C-alpha positions in Angstrom: -20.2 10.3 -89.8 -18.6 7.3 -91.4 -19.0 3.8 -90.1 -15.4 3.6 -89.2 -15.6 6.7 -87.0 -18.8 5.4 -85.4 -17.1 2.1 -84.6 -14.1 3.9 -83.0 -16.6 5.7 -80.7 -18.7 2.8 -79.8 -15.9 0.3 -79.0 -14.5 2.3 -76.0 -18.0 2.8 -74.5 -18.8 -0.9 -74.9 -15.5 -1.9 -73.2 -16.2 0.5 -70.3 -19.7 -0.8 -69.9 -18.4 -4.4 -70.0 -15.7 -3.7 -67.4 -18.3 -2.1 -65.1 -20.6 -5.1 -65.6 -17.8 -7.5 -64.9 -16.8 -5.5 -61.8 -20.3 -5.6 -60.6 -20.5 -9.3 -61.1 -17.2 -9.8 -59.1 -18.5 -7.7 -56.2 -17.1 -4.7 -54.3 -13.4 -4.3 -53.3 -13.1 -4.7 -49.5 -10.1 -4.7 -47.2 -9.3 -8.1 -45.8 -6.7 -9.8 -43.6 -4.9 -13.0 -44.3 -4.9 -15.1 -41.2 -1.4 -16.3 -40.0 0.7 -17.1 -37.0 2.5 -14.4 -35.0 3.6 -13.7 -31.4 0.8 -12.4 -29.2 0.8 -10.7 -25.8 -2.4 -10.3 -23.8 -2.4 -7.3 -21.5 -4.6 -5.3 -19.2 -4.1 -1.5 -19.4 -5.0 0.9 -16.6 -3.9 3.9 -14.6 -2.6 3.7 -11.0 -0.7 5.7 -8.4 2.7 5.3 -6.7 2.3 4.3 -3.0 4.6 3.1 -0.3 4.1 -0.4 1.2 2.6 1.3 4.3 2.3 4.7 5.8 2.7 5.7 9.5 0.7 8.6 11.0 2.2 10.7 13.8 0.2 12.7 16.2 0.2 14.1 19.8 -0.9 11.9 22.8 -1.6 15.1 24.8 -3.2 18.5 24.3 -0.6 21.3 23.9 0.8 24.2 21.9 3.5 23.4 19.3 6.7 25.1 20.2 8.9 23.9 17.4 8.5 21.9 14.1 11.7 20.1 13.0 10.8 18.5 9.7 9.1 19.2 6.4 7.8 17.2 3.4 10.4 15.2 1.7 12.7 14.9 4.8 14.1 11.5 5.7 13.5 10.4 9.3 14.7 7.5 11.4 12.9 5.8 14.3 13.0 8.1 17.3 13.7 11.4 15.4 11.9 14.3 16.8 9.3 15.8 14.5 7.9 18.5 16.7 8.1 19.8 20.3 5.2 21.0 22.5 5.3 23.5 25.2 5.7 21.6 28.6 5.9 24.1 31.5 3.5 22.2 33.8 4.9 18.7 32.9 8.5 19.9 33.4 7.5 21.2 36.9 5.9 17.8 37.6 9.1 16.0 36.8 11.1 18.3 39.1 8.6 17.8 41.9 8.9 14.0 41.5 12.7 14.2 41.4 12.7 16.3 44.6 10.5 13.7 46.4 12.9 10.9 45.5 15.9 13.0 46.6 14.2 13.7 50.0 13.5 10.0 50.5 17.1 9.0 49.7 18.9 11.9 51.5 16.6 12.6 54.5 13.7 10.3 55.3 15.7 7.0 54.9 18.7 8.1 57.1 16.3 9.4 59.7 14.3 6.2 59.8 17.5 4.2 60.1 18.6 6.4 63.0 15.2 6.2 64.7 15.4 2.4 64.5 18.9 2.2 66.1 17.7 4.5 68.9 14.5 2.4 69.5 16.6 -0.7 69.6 19.0 0.9 72.1 16.0 1.9 74.4 14.6 -1.6 74.1 17.9 -3.1 75.1 18.1 -0.7 78.1 14.5 -1.5 79.2 15.2 -5.2 78.9 18.2 -4.9 81.1 16.3 -2.8 83.7 13.5 -5.3 83.7 15.9 -8.2 84.3 17.7 -6.4 87.1 14.4 -5.6 88.9 13.2 -9.2 88.5 16.3 -10.3 90.4 15.8 -7.7 93.1 12.1 -8.8 93.4 13.1 -12.4 93.7 15.4 -11.4 96.6 12.5 -9.4 98.0 14.5 -6.2 97.9 11.8 -4.2 95.9 8.1 -4.2 95.7 6.1 -5.8 92.9 5.0 -2.4 91.7 8.6 -1.5 90.8 9.0 -4.8 88.8 5.8 -4.2 87.0 6.9 -0.7 86.0 10.1 -2.1 84.6 8.2 -4.8 82.6 5.8 -2.2 81.2 8.7 0.0 80.2 10.2 -3.0 78.3 6.9 -3.6 76.5 6.7 0.0 75.4 10.3 0.0 74.2 9.7 -3.2 72.3 6.6 -1.6 70.5 8.6 1.5 69.7 11.4 -0.6 68.3 8.9 -2.5 66.1 7.4 0.7 64.8 10.9 2.0 64.0 11.7 -1.3 62.2 8.6 -1.1 60.1 9.2 2.5 59.2 12.8 1.8 58.2 11.7 -1.2 56.1 9.1 1.0 54.4 11.9 3.5 53.5 14.6 0.9 52.8 16.3 0.6 49.4 13.9 -1.0 47.0 11.0 -0.7 49.5 7.5 0.3 48.8 8.1 4.1 49.3 11.1 4.2 47.0 9.2 2.2 44.3 6.3 4.6 44.5 8.6 7.6 44.3 10.4 6.2 41.3 7.1 5.3 39.6 5.8 8.9 40.1 9.1 10.2 38.6 8.8 7.7 35.6 5.2 8.7 35.1 6.1 12.5 35.1 9.0 11.9 32.7 6.7 9.8 30.4 4.2 12.6 30.3 7.0 15.1 29.6 8.3 12.8 26.8 4.9 13.1 25.1 5.7 16.7 24.3 8.3 15.3 21.9 6.5 14.0 18.8 8.8 11.3 17.4 8.9 9.2 14.3 8.1 5.5 15.0 9.5 4.2 11.7 12.1 5.0 9.2 10.8 6.7 6.0 10.0 9.9 4.2 7.7 12.7 5.5 4.8 12.9 3.0 2.6 15.5 4.7 2.8 17.9 7.7 -0.3 19.4 9.2 1.1 21.6 12.0 3.1 24.7 12.5 4.6 26.5 15.6 1.8 28.0 17.7 -0.9 25.5 16.7 -2.9 23.9 19.4 -2.9 20.1 18.9 -5.0 17.4 20.5 -5.0 13.6 20.7 -6.4 12.1 17.5 -5.2 14.7 15.1 -2.7 13.5 12.4 0.2 15.9 12.4 2.6 14.0 10.1 2.3 11.2 7.6 5.4 9.1 6.9 5.9 6.7 4.0 7.8 3.8 5.5 10.9 2.5 3.9 10.5 -0.6 1.8 9.3 -1.7 -1.6 7.6 1.0 -3.6 4.3 -0.1 -5.1 1.9 1.0 -7.7 -1.8 0.8 -6.7 -4.0 0.1 -9.6 -7.8 -0.2 -9.6 -9.0 -2.6 -12.4 -12.4 -3.5 -13.7 -13.5 -6.7 -11.9 -14.0 -8.3 -15.4 -10.2 -8.7 -15.5 -10.1 -10.9 -12.5 -10.2 -14.1 -14.6 -6.8 -13.2 -16.3 -5.0 -11.8 -13.3 -2.4 -13.8 -11.3 0.3 -13.0 -8.8 3.9 -12.4 -10.2 2.7 -11.3 -13.6 5.1 -8.8 -15.2 4.0 -5.2 -15.9 5.4 -2.2 -17.8 4.9 1.1 -16.2 5.2 4.7 -17.4 5.0 7.7 -15.2 2.9 10.5 -16.8 5.6 13.0 -15.7 8.5 10.9 -17.3 7.0 9.3 -20.4 10.4 8.5 -21.8 11.5 6.4 -18.8 9.4 3.2 -18.5 10.1 0.8 -15.7 9.3 -2.8 -14.8 7.1 -4.1 -12.0 5.3 -7.3 -10.9 1.9 -8.1 -9.5 2.4 -8.7 -5.8 -1.1 -8.4 -4.4 -4.7 -8.9 -5.6 -7.4 -7.6 -3.3 -9.6 -10.4 -1.9 -12.7 -8.3 -2.4 -14.3 -6.1 -5.0 -15.4 -2.5 -4.5 -19.1 -2.7 -5.0 -19.5 1.0 -5.7 -17.0 1.1 -8.5 -17.0 -2.5 -9.6 -13.2 -2.6 -9.4 -10.6 -4.7 -7.7 -7.3 -3.2 -6.4 -4.0 -4.8 -7.4 -0.5 -3.7 -6.2 2.6 -3.9 -8.4 6.0 -4.1 -6.7 8.6 -1.9 -8.3 12.2 -3.1 -8.2 14.6 -1.4 -8.7 12.9 1.9 -7.9 13.6 4.7 -10.4 14.9 7.8 -8.6 12.3 10.1 -10.2 9.3 8.2 -8.6 7.3 10.3 -6.1 4.5 9.3 -3.8 1.0 9.5 -5.4 2.6 10.0 -8.9 0.2 9.0 -11.7 1.5 5.9 -13.7 0.1 4.2 -16.8 0.4 0.4 -16.3 0.4 -2.4 -18.9 0.0 -5.8 -17.1 1.0 -8.8 -19.2 -1.6 -11.5 -18.4 -0.7 -14.0 -21.1 1.8 -14.5 -24.0 2.2 -16.9 -27.0 5.4 -17.0 -28.9 3.5 -18.3 -32.0 -0.3 -18.5 -32.3 -2.9 -18.1 -35.0 -4.1 -14.4 -34.7 -6.8 -12.3 -36.1 -7.0 -8.4 -35.9 -9.6 -7.3 -33.4 -11.4 -5.0 -35.9 -12.3 -8.1 -37.9 -14.2 -9.5 -34.9 -17.9 -8.9 -34.5 -20.7 -10.1 -32.1 -18.1 -10.9 -29.4 -19.6 -12.9 -26.6 -17.1 -14.1 -24.0 -14.6 -16.3 -26.0 -16.9 -16.4 -29.0 -17.0 -14.0 -32.0 -17.9 -13.9 -35.6 -15.9 -12.9 -38.7 -16.7 -12.5 -42.5 -14.6 -15.2 -44.1 -13.8 -14.8 -47.8 -13.8 -18.1 -49.8 -14.1 -18.5 -53.6 -14.8 -14.8 -54.0 -17.9 -14.9 -51.7 -18.3 -14.1 -48.0 -19.6 -16.4 -45.3 -20.3 -15.8 -41.6 -18.0 -17.9 -39.5 -18.1 -18.3 -35.7 -14.6 -18.5 -34.0 -13.4 -19.3 -30.5 -10.9 -17.0 -29.1 -7.9 -17.6 -26.7 -5.7 -14.7 -25.6 -7.0 -11.2 -26.3 -4.3 -8.7 -27.3 -4.8 -5.0 -27.7 -4.8 -5.2 -31.4 -5.3 -8.9 -32.2 -6.6 -12.0 -30.6 -5.7 -15.7 -30.7 -8.0 -17.9 -32.8 -8.4 -21.3 -31.2 -11.2 -22.7 -33.5 -13.0 -21.6 -36.6 -10.1 -20.4 -38.8 -6.8 -21.7 -40.2 -3.7 -20.2 -41.5 -4.2 -18.6 -45.0 -7.9 -17.8 -44.5 -9.1 -14.4 -45.5 -11.4 -12.3 -43.3 -12.8 -8.9 -43.9 -11.1 -6.2 -42.0 -14.5 -4.6 -41.1 -16.7 -6.9 -39.1 -19.6 -4.6 -39.8 -19.2 -4.5 -43.6 -22.5 -4.1 -45.5 -22.6 -7.6 -47.0 -24.7 -10.7 -46.7 -23.7 -14.3 -46.6 -23.0 -15.4 -50.2 -22.2 -12.0 -51.6 -19.3 -11.7 -54.0 -16.4 -9.5 -52.9 -12.9 -8.7 -54.1 -10.5 -8.8 -51.1 -7.5 -6.5 -51.0 -4.8 -6.5 -48.4 -5.4 -4.3 -45.3 -1.7 -3.6 -44.5 0.2 -1.0 -42.6 -1.2 2.5 -42.1 0.8 3.8 -45.1 -1.0 1.3 -47.3 -4.3 2.2 -45.8 -3.8 5.8 -46.7 -3.4 5.2 -50.4 -5.9 2.7 -51.8 -3.9 2.5 -55.1 -1.0 0.8 -53.3 -3.2 -2.0 -52.0 -3.1 -5.3 -53.8 -6.1 -7.6 -54.4 -5.7 -10.9 -52.5 -6.5 -14.2 -54.1 -9.7 -15.8 -53.1 -9.2 -18.3 -50.2 -9.8 -21.9 -51.0 -12.6 -23.8 -49.3 
């Protein structure tokens, strides 16, 4: 082999070896982000359920058998609407008996008492006149004392009879005790009969029904549940660690699992004053307005509550953050072709990026992987960690210039 051919073979090998040695001296190629300003939204993501502001439970105040059910789930009801009817033979008879008693008082007992009073008063007047006549005769010594005493005794008896008749007539008079008692008995009987009609106490929508004709119902059993009319809410249990960023009137974006293409807006209207010790969660309520027509009670809803917003802030992607402790975290900062561990203080925490309050400035480079196998002072070559399309093809990534100290 001639020297010329040998040289042609050795030169490429030497160049490749030199390139490999130079690359080794410059360090590995690692993905990195260039820190800059961007809008940032901090949000809490959770799952909740659609609920009404309140629910009313309807049941029976008496024991009875259901004769008729008049509503079903989804029916709209107004206050006073009959939901179900119970059999009421004995109660209906009690009402008729009370009505008959009142009728007997008004049509018979009272007129008789008034007539008896008039008769007693007439007898008293007659006895009084007779006693006066005999007194005059006695004074003229035309009759014996015994006859006068008989007349006076008859007057006393007639007076007592008249008083008894007056008291009886007063007892049975219009608005008197007997009439009030009779009307009270009738009202009580009618009230008991009214209990056989199970009515809605509030306007709303029937959510559940737990009764059918022929069922025996008793007090305390819930027969119907009604979602009251009013604002529709989404009840969301959140991890108690989110309490520090929650506040009333924060906006939220909701998506029903059954209608993923129709998101709707809501606002935080209630934050529970206590924490569920078993689950370590706190309940919040979101008021929905306007209410989409497709919403149904107990529907599952994905919720994104906006707890903070910055129109412009210095941000770092979350995958570049390591050793997160409260508002502190660590990043691998690239400066002069070498990496250093830098502690940063965080502000708002978004789903994909976080606000940097201290520790970095615009233009700094940080490694995209907070757990990259490097040590402080190691040489690296940073390349842009861009959109997913760039990440899929390493050849399209460009190497970033080393950040200045």
